[in-house]
C-alpha distance (Angstrom), angle and dihedral (degrees) to the residues before:
residue distance angle dihedral
M1 . . .
R2 3.82 . .
L3 3.82 111.1 .
L4 3.79 128.5 -172.1
V5 3.80 117.3 -153.3
D6 3.80 117.8 -153.7
E7 3.79 119.8 -120.6
C8 3.82 90.4 -112.8
V9 3.83 89.6 63.6
P10 3.82 118.3 80.5
A11 3.81 108.6 -103.4
R12 3.81 88.7 -136.3
L13 3.82 87.9 74.8
K14 3.82 85.1 80.9
K15 3.81 89.7 75.2
A16 3.82 89.6 60.8
L17 3.83 90.9 57.9
P18 3.82 102.5 56.0
S19 3.79 95.7 151.6
H20 3.81 91.6 64.0
V21 3.79 137.2 62.3
V22 3.79 101.1 -114.1
S23 3.78 127.4 -171.2
T24 3.78 131.6 173.4
V25 3.79 129.8 -133.4
P26 3.83 91.3 -112.3
Q27 3.83 91.6 49.6
E28 3.79 89.0 55.3
G29 3.81 90.9 49.7
W30 3.79 91.6 -117.5
S31 3.82 99.8 120.2
G32 3.77 115.4 137.2
N33 3.81 96.3 24.1
T34 3.78 117.9 134.2
N35 3.80 115.6 -104.6
G36 3.81 93.2 -105.7
T37 3.79 93.3 52.0
L38 3.79 91.8 42.8
L39 3.80 93.2 52.5
A40 3.81 91.6 47.6
L41 3.82 90.2 51.6
A42 3.80 92.1 45.0
A43 3.79 91.8 52.0
T44 3.80 90.2 61.7
K45 3.82 95.0 59.5
F46 3.80 111.1 14.2
D47 3.78 141.0 58.6
P48 3.83 103.8 -146.9
F49 3.80 130.5 14.1
I50 3.82 115.7 -144.6
T51 3.79 121.1 -152.8
V52 3.79 143.0 151.2
D53 3.81 92.1 -143.4
K54 3.81 101.4 120.5
N55 3.81 91.1 -173.9
L56 3.79 94.9 58.6
P57 3.83 94.6 88.3
Y58 3.81 89.1 56.9
Q59 3.80 94.2 46.2
Q60 3.80 104.1 43.3
N61 3.79 135.2 45.9
T62 3.78 110.0 -144.8
S63 3.79 97.3 169.5
K64 3.82 91.5 110.8
L65 3.81 96.3 41.6
A66 3.77 123.5 99.5
L67 3.79 94.2 -127.4
A68 3.78 140.0 67.2
V69 3.79 124.0 -127.1
F70 3.79 118.3 -136.4
V71 3.80 116.2 -161.2
L72 3.80 113.5 -160.3
D73 3.81 105.0 -145.1
A74 3.79 105.5 -154.8
Q75 3.79 136.1 141.8
S76 3.80 89.6 -108.0
N77 3.78 139.2 1.8
E78 3.81 89.8 -117.2
L79 3.78 112.9 123.5
S80 3.81 93.5 -118.3
Y81 3.83 89.3 61.6
L82 3.82 94.5 44.2
L83 3.81 100.1 47.7
P84 3.85 93.7 70.8
L85 3.82 87.8 58.7
V86 3.81 94.0 57.6
P87 3.84 96.2 89.8
A88 3.82 90.9 52.0
L89 3.80 90.1 44.6
E90 3.82 91.1 52.5
R91 3.82 90.8 51.6
A92 3.80 91.6 47.8
L93 3.80 92.2 48.7
L94 3.81 89.9 59.4
A95 3.79 91.1 61.6
H96 3.79 102.6 32.9
T97 3.78 120.9 142.1
P98 3.80 121.1 -154.4
G99 3.77 113.8 -111.7
T100 3.80 95.6 30.2
Y101 3.79 138.2 107.4
V102 3.77 119.7 -132.0
V103 3.79 121.7 -168.7
V104 3.79 111.3 -150.9
C105 3.78 115.6 -158.8
A106 3.79 137.5 158.3
């Protein structure tokens, strides 16, 4: 599965998802884009978009996009807080539906 990791998520999270092709917003050259533009771009190349931006579901409507948005709900966006969410994220990725938001928490 092709995953896009938001620029607010540590890029090192990629190492915790070895069974996927993972890219980051900066790697794609999409840094600085607004959320709406970023999601539209992501939908052209990726399956899910992974972020820690808990406000994104209230700001953007993804119902017509061909990707799901996964919000990692942790105390901080530091890698040590995100790594414990990886098993739940992996389970959620198996059942993702395009156009939906999924909150992943411990």
